[in-house]
Biopython code that builds the backbone (N, CA, C, O; Angstrom):
import numpy as np
from Bio.PDB.StructureBuilder import StructureBuilder

atoms = [
    (1, "MET", "N", (-5.469, -2.532, 10.888)),
    (1, "MET", "CA", (-5.612, -3.383, 9.727)),
    (1, "MET", "C", (-4.527, -4.454, 9.756)),
    (1, "MET", "O", (-3.379, -4.172, 10.099)),
    (2, "THR", "N", (-4.885, -5.653, 9.404)),
    (2, "THR", "CA", (-3.952, -6.771, 9.389)),
    (2, "THR", "C", (-2.978, -6.625, 8.224)),
    (2, "THR", "O", (-3.379, -6.277, 7.114)),
    (3, "SER", "N", (-1.711, -6.889, 8.476)),
    (3, "SER", "CA", (-0.709, -6.859, 7.414)),
    (3, "SER", "C", (-0.863, -8.083, 6.534)),
    (3, "SER", "O", (-1.131, -9.183, 7.016)),
    (4, "LYS", "N", (-0.690, -7.877, 5.241)),
    (4, "LYS", "CA", (-0.730, -8.976, 4.289)),
    (4, "LYS", "C", (0.619, -9.044, 3.594)),
    (4, "LYS", "O", (1.133, -8.039, 3.103)),
    (5, "ILE", "N", (1.181, -10.239, 3.561)),
    (5, "ILE", "CA", (2.461, -10.448, 2.896)),
    (5, "ILE", "C", (2.258, -11.544, 1.863)),
    (5, "ILE", "O", (1.696, -12.598, 2.162)),
    (6, "TYR", "N", (2.714, -11.290, 0.661)),
    (6, "TYR", "CA", (2.573, -12.238, -0.437)),
    (6, "TYR", "C", (3.944, -12.784, -0.789)),
    (6, "TYR", "O", (4.930, -12.047, -0.798)),
    (7, "ILE", "N", (4.006, -14.071, -1.078)),
    (7, "ILE", "CA", (5.265, -14.735, -1.416)),
    (7, "ILE", "C", (5.120, -15.321, -2.813)),
    (7, "ILE", "O", (4.213, -16.113, -3.069)),
    (8, "ASP", "N", (6.021, -14.929, -3.723)),
    (8, "ASP", "CA", (5.938, -15.464, -5.089)),
    (8, "ASP", "C", (6.647, -16.813, -5.172)),
    (8, "ASP", "O", (7.221, -17.284, -4.190)),
    (9, "LYS", "N", (6.602, -17.430, -6.352)),
    (9, "LYS", "CA", (7.147, -18.789, -6.526)),
    (9, "LYS", "C", (8.656, -18.841, -6.304)),
    (9, "LYS", "O", (9.208, -19.915, -6.066)),
    (10, "ASP", "N", (9.331, -17.684, -6.379)),
    (10, "ASP", "CA", (10.770, -17.641, -6.145)),
    (10, "ASP", "C", (11.117, -17.299, -4.696)),
    (10, "ASP", "O", (12.291, -17.195, -4.341)),
    (11, "GLY", "N", (10.088, -17.125, -3.862)),
    (11, "GLY", "CA", (10.313, -16.831, -2.453)),
    (11, "GLY", "C", (10.428, -15.360, -2.127)),
    (11, "GLY", "O", (10.756, -15.009, -0.993)),
    (12, "ASN", "N", (10.169, -14.486, -3.089)),
    (12, "ASN", "CA", (10.222, -13.047, -2.844)),
    (12, "ASN", "C", (8.951, -12.593, -2.137)),
    (12, "ASN", "O", (7.855, -13.049, -2.463)),
    (13, "LEU", "N", (9.102, -11.695, -1.168)),
    (13, "LEU", "CA", (7.974, -11.174, -0.413)),
    (13, "LEU", "C", (7.523, -9.838, -0.984)),
    (13, "LEU", "O", (8.346, -9.025, -1.405)),
    (14, "SER", "N", (6.219, -9.617, -0.996)),
    (14, "SER", "CA", (5.658, -8.323, -1.383)),
    (14, "SER", "C", (4.585, -7.958, -0.378)),
    (14, "SER", "O", (3.870, -8.824, 0.126)),
    (15, "GLY", "N", (4.477, -6.680, -0.093)),
    (15, "GLY", "CA", (3.448, -6.201, 0.819)),
    (15, "GLY", "C", (3.660, -4.726, 1.081)),
    (15, "GLY", "O", (4.653, -4.139, 0.651)),
    (16, "LEU", "N", (2.721, -4.141, 1.786)),
    (16, "LEU", "CA", (2.840, -2.731, 2.141)),
    (16, "LEU", "C", (3.814, -2.581, 3.300)),
    (16, "LEU", "O", (3.792, -3.365, 4.249)),
    (17, "ALA", "N", (4.657, -1.579, 3.215)),
    (17, "ALA", "CA", (5.662, -1.360, 4.253)),
    (17, "ALA", "C", (4.996, -0.963, 5.566)),
    (17, "ALA", "O", (4.220, -0.009, 5.622)),
    (18, "ASP", "N", (5.309, -1.698, 6.601)),
    (18, "ASP", "CA", (4.848, -1.388, 7.952)),
    (18, "ASP", "C", (5.776, -2.092, 8.932)),
    (18, "ASP", "O", (6.787, -2.668, 8.528)),
    (19, "ASP", "N", (5.445, -2.051, 10.195)),
    (19, "ASP", "CA", (6.308, -2.652, 11.210)),
    (19, "ASP", "C", (6.474, -4.155, 11.019)),
    (19, "ASP", "O", (7.495, -4.720, 11.411)),
    (20, "THR", "N", (5.481, -4.806, 10.423)),
    (20, "THR", "CA", (5.586, -6.253, 10.192)),
    (20, "THR", "C", (6.762, -6.564, 9.283)),
    (20, "THR", "O", (7.560, -7.452, 9.582)),
    (21, "LEU", "N", (6.875, -5.839, 8.173)),
    (21, "LEU", "CA", (8.002, -6.079, 7.267)),
    (21, "LEU", "C", (9.329, -5.735, 7.928)),
    (21, "LEU", "O", (10.337, -6.396, 7.681)),
    (22, "ASP", "N", (9.334, -4.702, 8.767)),
    (22, "ASP", "CA", (10.569, -4.336, 9.469)),
    (22, "ASP", "C", (11.056, -5.471, 10.368)),
    (22, "ASP", "O", (12.260, -5.626, 10.573)),
    (23, "LYS", "N", (10.134, -6.258, 10.902)),
    (23, "LYS", "CA", (10.503, -7.363, 11.786)),
    (23, "LYS", "C", (11.015, -8.580, 11.021)),
    (23, "LYS", "O", (11.498, -9.533, 11.633)),
    (24, "LEU", "N", (10.918, -8.562, 9.702)),
    (24, "LEU", "CA", (11.379, -9.690, 8.883)),
    (24, "LEU", "C", (12.759, -9.428, 8.277)),
    (24, "LEU", "O", (13.091, -9.989, 7.233)),
    (25, "HIS", "N", (13.556, -8.587, 8.917)),
    (25, "HIS", "CA", (14.876, -8.208, 8.408)),
    (25, "HIS", "C", (15.787, -9.414, 8.184)),
    (25, "HIS", "O", (16.683, -9.363, 7.341)),
    (26, "HIS", "N", (15.568, -10.487, 8.922)),
    (26, "HIS", "CA", (16.407, -11.683, 8.810)),
    (26, "HIS", "C", (16.129, -12.464, 7.522)),
    (26, "HIS", "O", (16.842, -13.420, 7.218)),
    (27, "MET", "N", (15.111, -12.075, 6.771)),
    (27, "MET", "CA", (14.740, -12.821, 5.562)),
    (27, "MET", "C", (15.453, -12.318, 4.313)),
    (27, "MET", "O", (15.249, -12.863, 3.228)),
    (28, "GLY", "N", (16.276, -11.299, 4.445)),
    (28, "GLY", "CA", (17.030, -10.831, 3.291)),
    (28, "GLY", "C", (16.968, -9.322, 3.131)),
    (28, "GLY", "O", (16.544, -8.595, 4.030)),
    (29, "ILE", "N", (17.398, -8.876, 1.974)),
    (29, "ILE", "CA", (17.488, -7.452, 1.680)),
    (29, "ILE", "C", (16.112, -6.910, 1.303)),
    (29, "ILE", "O", (15.392, -7.514, 0.508)),
    (30, "LYS", "N", (15.755, -5.756, 1.886)),
    (30, "LYS", "CA", (14.491, -5.098, 1.559)),
    (30, "LYS", "C", (14.690, -4.162, 0.379)),
    (30, "LYS", "O", (15.722, -3.502, 0.258)),
    (31, "ASN", "N", (13.685, -4.115, -0.489)),
    (31, "ASN", "CA", (13.631, -3.132, -1.563)),
    (31, "ASN", "C", (12.296, -2.422, -1.418)),
    (31, "ASN", "O", (11.251, -2.969, -1.772)),
    (32, "VAL", "N", (12.336, -1.210, -0.900)),
    (32, "VAL", "CA", (11.114, -0.471, -0.596)),
    (32, "VAL", "C", (10.972, 0.684, -1.580)),
    (32, "VAL", "O", (11.918, 1.436, -1.815)),
    (33, "SER", "N", (9.771, 0.813, -2.153)),
    (33, "SER", "CA", (9.520, 1.934, -3.050)),
    (33, "SER", "C", (8.124, 2.496, -2.801)),
    (33, "SER", "O", (7.202, 1.772, -2.424)),
    (34, "ARG", "N", (7.995, 3.771, -3.015)),
    (34, "ARG", "CA", (6.710, 4.452, -2.816)),
    (34, "ARG", "C", (5.769, 4.086, -3.959)),
    (34, "ARG", "O", (6.173, 4.062, -5.122)),
    (35, "VAL", "N", (4.506, 3.799, -3.620)),
    (35, "VAL", "CA", (3.513, 3.476, -4.646)),
    (35, "VAL", "C", (2.309, 4.408, -4.587)),
    (35, "VAL", "O", (1.427, 4.344, -5.444)),
    (36, "SER", "N", (2.271, 5.285, -3.561)),
    (36, "SER", "CA", (1.141, 6.203, -3.439)),
    (36, "SER", "C", (1.535, 7.392, -2.567)),
    (36, "SER", "O", (2.590, 7.409, -1.932)),
    (37, "ASN", "N", (0.655, 8.375, -2.561)),
    (37, "ASN", "CA", (0.861, 9.572, -1.756)),
    (37, "ASN", "C", (-0.451, 9.939, -1.070)),
    (37, "ASN", "O", (-1.526, 9.759, -1.644)),
    (38, "VAL", "N", (-0.366, 10.451, 0.150)),
    (38, "VAL", "CA", (-1.532, 10.989, 0.843)),
    (38, "VAL", "C", (-1.202, 12.438, 1.185)),
    (38, "VAL", "O", (-0.238, 12.726, 1.894)),
    (39, "GLU", "N", (-2.024, 13.335, 0.665)),
    (39, "GLU", "CA", (-1.789, 14.763, 0.881)),
    (39, "GLU", "C", (-3.104, 15.470, 1.158)),
    (39, "GLU", "O", (-4.172, 15.007, 0.757)),
    (40, "PHE", "N", (-3.012, 16.587, 1.841)),
    (40, "PHE", "CA", (-4.197, 17.386, 2.109)),
    (40, "PHE", "C", (-4.454, 18.312, 0.935)),
    (40, "PHE", "O", (-3.558, 19.047, 0.518)),
    (41, "ASP", "N", (-5.659, 18.288, 0.399)),
    (41, "ASP", "CA", (-6.070, 19.155, -0.710)),
    (41, "ASP", "C", (-6.691, 20.410, -0.093)),
    (41, "ASP", "O", (-7.830, 20.388, 0.375)),
    (42, "HIS", "N", (-5.932, 21.493, -0.100)),
    (42, "HIS", "CA", (-6.369, 22.722, 0.554)),
    (42, "HIS", "C", (-7.611, 23.314, -0.106)),
    (42, "HIS", "O", (-8.489, 23.842, 0.577)),
    (43, "SER", "N", (-7.684, 23.229, -1.416)),
    (43, "SER", "CA", (-8.827, 23.833, -2.099)),
    (43, "SER", "C", (-10.125, 23.080, -1.823)),
    (43, "SER", "O", (-11.194, 23.688, -1.778)),
    (44, "ARG", "N", (-10.040, 21.767, -1.639)),
    (44, "ARG", "CA", (-11.233, 20.951, -1.385)),
    (44, "ARG", "C", (-11.405, 20.624, 0.096)),
    (44, "ARG", "O", (-12.440, 20.096, 0.503)),
    (45, "GLN", "N", (-10.379, 20.942, 0.911)),
    (45, "GLN", "CA", (-10.413, 20.701, 2.358)),
    (45, "GLN", "C", (-10.659, 19.233, 2.699)),
    (45, "GLN", "O", (-11.512, 18.903, 3.522)),
    (46, "CYS", "N", (-9.888, 18.358, 2.043)),
    (46, "CYS", "CA", (-9.977, 16.929, 2.350)),
    (46, "CYS", "C", (-8.625, 16.267, 2.075)),
    (46, "CYS", "O", (-7.773, 16.822, 1.380)),
    (47, "TRP", "N", (-8.452, 15.077, 2.634)),
    (47, "TRP", "CA", (-7.263, 14.259, 2.393)),
    (47, "TRP", "C", (-7.487, 13.446, 1.128)),
    (47, "TRP", "O", (-8.580, 12.928, 0.900)),
    (48, "THR", "N", (-6.446, 13.335, 0.306)),
    (48, "THR", "CA", (-6.545, 12.586, -0.945)),
    (48, "THR", "C", (-5.365, 11.636, -1.069)),
    (48, "THR", "O", (-4.210, 12.040, -0.925)),
    (49, "ALA", "N", (-5.665, 10.374, -1.336)),
    (49, "ALA", "CA", (-4.623, 9.375, -1.622)),
    (49, "ALA", "C", (-4.617, 9.143, -3.125)),
    (49, "ALA", "O", (-5.662, 8.899, -3.728)),
    (50, "THR", "N", (-3.442, 9.222, -3.720)),
    (50, "THR", "CA", (-3.304, 9.003, -5.154)),
    (50, "THR", "C", (-2.193, 7.996, -5.426)),
    (50, "THR", "O", (-1.255, 7.860, -4.641)),
    (51, "ASP", "N", (-2.315, 7.285, -6.565)),
    (51, "ASP", "CA", (-1.214, 6.420, -6.974)),
    (51, "ASP", "C", (-0.168, 7.299, -7.651)),
    (51, "ASP", "O", (-0.357, 8.511, -7.752)),
    (52, "LEU", "N", (0.918, 6.716, -8.109)),
    (52, "LEU", "CA", (2.008, 7.513, -8.682)),
    (52, "LEU", "C", (1.650, 8.122, -10.032)),
    (52, "LEU", "O", (2.361, 8.997, -10.526)),
    (53, "ASN", "N", (0.543, 7.664, -10.638)),
    (53, "ASN", "CA", (0.060, 8.267, -11.888)),
    (53, "ASN", "C", (-0.914, 9.414, -11.619)),
    (53, "ASN", "O", (-1.403, 10.044, -12.556)),
    (54, "GLY", "N", (-1.197, 9.686, -10.343)),
    (54, "GLY", "CA", (-2.095, 10.764, -9.979)),
    (54, "GLY", "C", (-3.557, 10.366, -9.899)),
    (54, "GLY", "O", (-4.418, 11.213, -9.658)),
    (55, "CYS", "N", (-3.851, 9.078, -10.098)),
    (55, "CYS", "CA", (-5.235, 8.597, -9.993)),
    (55, "CYS", "C", (-5.639, 8.544, -8.520)),
    (55, "CYS", "O", (-4.883, 8.058, -7.679)),
    (56, "VAL", "N", (-6.826, 9.042, -8.220)),
    (56, "VAL", "CA", (-7.312, 9.079, -6.839)),
    (56, "VAL", "C", (-7.686, 7.668, -6.381)),
    (56, "VAL", "O", (-8.480, 6.980, -7.021)),
    (57, "ILE", "N", (-7.099, 7.262, -5.270)),
    (57, "ILE", "CA", (-7.370, 5.967, -4.649)),
    (57, "ILE", "C", (-8.465, 6.118, -3.590)),
    (57, "ILE", "O", (-9.372, 5.292, -3.489)),
    (58, "ALA", "N", (-8.357, 7.188, -2.809)),
    (58, "ALA", "CA", (-9.314, 7.429, -1.724)),
    (58, "ALA", "C", (-9.256, 8.898, -1.349)),
    (58, "ALA", "O", (-8.255, 9.576, -1.581)),
    (59, "GLU", "N", (-10.348, 9.378, -0.766)),
    (59, "GLU", "CA", (-10.361, 10.750, -0.266)),
    (59, "GLU", "C", (-11.394, 10.871, 0.840)),
    (59, "GLU", "O", (-12.366, 10.117, 0.889)),
    (60, "GLY", "N", (-11.170, 11.826, 1.723)),
    (60, "GLY", "CA", (-12.096, 12.030, 2.822)),
    (60, "GLY", "C", (-11.597, 13.086, 3.782)),
    (60, "GLY", "O", (-10.492, 13.610, 3.638)),
    (61, "LYS", "N", (-12.421, 13.387, 4.756)),
    (61, "LYS", "CA", (-12.112, 14.434, 5.740)),
    (61, "LYS", "C", (-11.189, 13.947, 6.857)),
    (61, "LYS", "O", (-10.509, 14.748, 7.499)),
    (62, "VAL", "N", (-11.166, 12.613, 7.091)),
    (62, "VAL", "CA", (-10.370, 12.051, 8.185)),
    (62, "VAL", "C", (-9.183, 11.294, 7.595)),
    (62, "VAL", "O", (-9.362, 10.311, 6.876)),
    (63, "ARG", "N", (-7.965, 11.759, 7.904)),
    (63, "ARG", "CA", (-6.752, 11.192, 7.314)),
    (63, "ARG", "C", (-6.613, 9.698, 7.577)),
    (63, "ARG", "O", (-6.268, 8.946, 6.666)),
    (64, "SER", "N", (-6.872, 9.255, 8.798)),
    (64, "SER", "CA", (-6.705, 7.836, 9.125)),
    (64, "SER", "C", (-7.652, 6.962, 8.293)),
    (64, "SER", "O", (-7.285, 5.848, 7.919)),
    (65, "GLU", "N", (-8.848, 7.443, 8.002)),
    (65, "GLU", "CA", (-9.796, 6.689, 7.179)),
    (65, "GLU", "C", (-9.335, 6.622, 5.724)),
    (65, "GLU", "O", (-9.524, 5.607, 5.055)),
    (66, "VAL", "N", (-8.733, 7.699, 5.240)),
    (66, "VAL", "CA", (-8.194, 7.708, 3.872)),
    (66, "VAL", "C", (-7.032, 6.730, 3.774)),
    (66, "VAL", "O", (-6.921, 5.997, 2.791)),
    (67, "ILE", "N", (-6.168, 6.713, 4.778)),
    (67, "ILE", "CA", (-5.036, 5.787, 4.771)),
    (67, "ILE", "C", (-5.523, 4.345, 4.838)),
    (67, "ILE", "O", (-4.961, 3.478, 4.170)),
    (68, "GLU", "N", (-6.543, 4.076, 5.620)),
    (68, "GLU", "CA", (-7.091, 2.720, 5.698)),
    (68, "GLU", "C", (-7.669, 2.294, 4.341)),
    (68, "GLU", "O", (-7.459, 1.160, 3.910)),
    (69, "ALA", "N", (-8.390, 3.190, 3.673)),
    (69, "ALA", "CA", (-8.946, 2.888, 2.349)),
    (69, "ALA", "C", (-7.825, 2.697, 1.325)),
    (69, "ALA", "O", (-7.916, 1.838, 0.448)),
    (70, "GLU", "N", (-6.773, 3.502, 1.444)),
    (70, "GLU", "CA", (-5.607, 3.385, 0.560)),
    (70, "GLU", "C", (-4.957, 2.007, 0.730)),
    (70, "GLU", "O", (-4.622, 1.353, -0.257)),
    (71, "ARG", "N", (-4.783, 1.572, 1.969)),
    (71, "ARG", "CA", (-4.163, 0.267, 2.231)),
    (71, "ARG", "C", (-5.023, -0.871, 1.687)),
    (71, "ARG", "O", (-4.493, -1.836, 1.135)),
    (72, "ARG", "N", (-6.356, -0.769, 1.838)),
    (72, "ARG", "CA", (-7.242, -1.800, 1.278)),
    (72, "ARG", "C", (-7.080, -1.870, -0.235)),
    (72, "ARG", "O", (-6.976, -2.959, -0.801)),
    (73, "TYR", "N", (-7.057, -0.721, -0.885)),
    (73, "TYR", "CA", (-6.903, -0.664, -2.347)),
    (73, "TYR", "C", (-5.573, -1.267, -2.782)),
    (73, "TYR", "O", (-5.526, -2.082, -3.703)),
    (74, "LEU", "N", (-4.496, -0.865, -2.117)),
    (74, "LEU", "CA", (-3.167, -1.344, -2.506)),
    (74, "LEU", "C", (-3.005, -2.833, -2.224)),
    (74, "LEU", "O", (-2.408, -3.544, -3.032)),
    (75, "ASN", "N", (-3.523, -3.322, -1.098)),
    (75, "ASN", "CA", (-3.467, -4.762, -0.816)),
    (75, "ASN", "C", (-4.218, -5.549, -1.886)),
    (75, "ASN", "O", (-3.754, -6.602, -2.323)),
    (76, "LYS", "N", (-5.377, -5.043, -2.312)),
    (76, "LYS", "CA", (-6.157, -5.711, -3.361)),
    (76, "LYS", "C", (-5.386, -5.712, -4.680)),
    (76, "LYS", "O", (-5.424, -6.697, -5.418)),
    (77, "THR", "N", (-4.694, -4.629, -4.979)),
    (77, "THR", "CA", (-3.883, -4.538, -6.198)),
    (77, "THR", "C", (-2.770, -5.583, -6.181)),
    (77, "THR", "O", (-2.539, -6.259, -7.183)),
    (78, "ILE", "N", (-2.081, -5.717, -5.049)),
    (78, "ILE", "CA", (-1.015, -6.723, -4.904)),
    (78, "ILE", "C", (-1.609, -8.126, -5.014)),
    (78, "ILE", "O", (-1.073, -8.981, -5.719)),
    (79, "GLU", "N", (-2.720, -8.353, -4.312)),
    (79, "GLU", "CA", (-3.367, -9.666, -4.330)),
    (79, "GLU", "C", (-3.780, -10.057, -5.760)),
    (79, "GLU", "O", (-3.582, -11.199, -6.174)),
    (80, "ASP", "N", (-4.346, -9.116, -6.497)),
    (80, "ASP", "CA", (-4.757, -9.385, -7.881)),
    (80, "ASP", "C", (-3.559, -9.714, -8.762)),
    (80, "ASP", "O", (-3.642, -10.586, -9.628)),
    (81, "ALA", "N", (-2.444, -9.016, -8.542)),
    (81, "ALA", "CA", (-1.232, -9.272, -9.330)),
    (81, "ALA", "C", (-0.702, -10.681, -9.056)),
    (81, "ALA", "O", (-0.284, -11.379, -9.980)),
    (82, "PHE", "N", (-0.718, -11.093, -7.801)),
    (82, "PHE", "CA", (-0.263, -12.445, -7.451)),
    (82, "PHE", "C", (-1.217, -13.498, -7.987)),
    (82, "PHE", "O", (-0.775, -14.550, -8.447)),
    (83, "ALA", "N", (-2.515, -13.235, -7.936)),
    (83, "ALA", "CA", (-3.499, -14.191, -8.452)),
    (83, "ALA", "C", (-3.320, -14.391, -9.957)),
    (83, "ALA", "O", (-3.514, -15.496, -10.464)),
    (84, "ALA", "N", (-2.953, -13.332, -10.667)),
    (84, "ALA", "CA", (-2.744, -13.421, -12.104)),
    (84, "ALA", "C", (-1.539, -14.275, -12.464)),
    (84, "ALA", "O", (-1.457, -14.804, -13.573)),
    (85, "MET", "N", (-0.589, -14.412, -11.512)),
    (85, "MET", "CA", (0.609, -15.224, -11.761)),
    (85, "MET", "C", (0.348, -16.715, -11.581)),
    (85, "MET", "O", (1.155, -17.538, -12.011)),
    (86, "LEU", "N", (-0.762, -17.070, -10.954)),
    (86, "LEU", "CA", (-1.049, -18.490, -10.684)),
    (86, "LEU", "C", (-1.547, -19.199, -11.911)),
    (86, "LEU", "O", (-1.835, -20.395, -11.859)),
]
sb = StructureBuilder()
sb.init_structure("model")
sb.init_model(0)
sb.init_chain("A")
sb.init_seg("    ")
for serial, (resi, resn, name, xyz) in enumerate(atoms, 1):
    if name == "N":
        sb.init_residue(resn, " ", resi, " ")
    sb.init_atom(name, np.array(xyz, "f"), 0.0, 1.0, " ", f" {name:<3s}", serial, name[0])
structure = sb.get_structure()
């Protein structure tokens, strides 16, 4: 999946943490915080991605597919937040 980085009017960067952001160390101090969790649900025998409020973002039998769906959801959330600032 392609990394998406958003820049606000003050020059602050936002995006999902991955190797792309790690390569931008020269742009200033990073502030990284967890916004979701991916865990295996033993009772349901599937992977579940949830936000920090416990709302299900994605779920499925294949962890990599759940993570991909989680990243799409979170990127859309960031994109919507930036669009609202315009």
